[in-house]
N, C-alpha and C positions, 0 to 999 in steps of 0.2 A: 181754543182747543178743548176747553172744559165742556162746552156744549156738546161737541161731537162725542167725547168720551162718555159723558152722562147718557146720551142717547144710545150709544153702543151698549153700555151696561144695562140700561132699561130694556133694550131689545133682547139681550142675552137672558135676562130674567124672565121675559115673556116667553122665550123659547123653552127655557127649563120648566116653567109653569105649565105650558102647553103639553110638553112631553110627559110631565108628571101626571097631568089630567088623562092623557091618552093611555098611560101605562098603569094608572091607579097607584102611582108612587107618591104617597103623601109627603115624604121627605123632600123629594124633588119639587113638588108643588110649593111647599113652604119656602124652600131655598129660592126658587124663582120669584115668588111674591116678595120675599125680603129684599132681594137684589133690586127689584123694581122700586120699592119704597126707598131704599138707600139712594138710588140714582136720582129719583125725583126730589128727595130731600136735599141732596148735594146741589142740584140745579136750582132749587128755590133759594138756597143760601148764596149761590154765586150770582143769581139775578139780583138779590137784595144788596149784595156787595157792590155790584155794578151800578145800581140805582143810587146808592149812597155816594159812590165816587162821582157820579154825574152831578148830583145835587151839590156836593162839595165844590166841584170845579165851577159850577154855575154861580155859587155864592162868592167864590174867590174872584171870578170875573166881574161880578157886580160891584164888589168892594173896590177892586182895582179901577174900574171905570168911574166910580164915584170919587175916588181920590185924585184922579187925573184931571 
């Protein structure tokens, strides 16, 4: 679910930034840009967490198979 939420947040930031560009609203541009960065950062950390969990599971499986 995190991937979907992060993509939605990133898209919302993109919309705000675009509307800010179209209306010359620097505050809205900055808010949109910040939301995009936040969503991308959250996604990066979630990906890293998933990769770490996968590596940990693989290591556990290897240890188990060695002990059997």
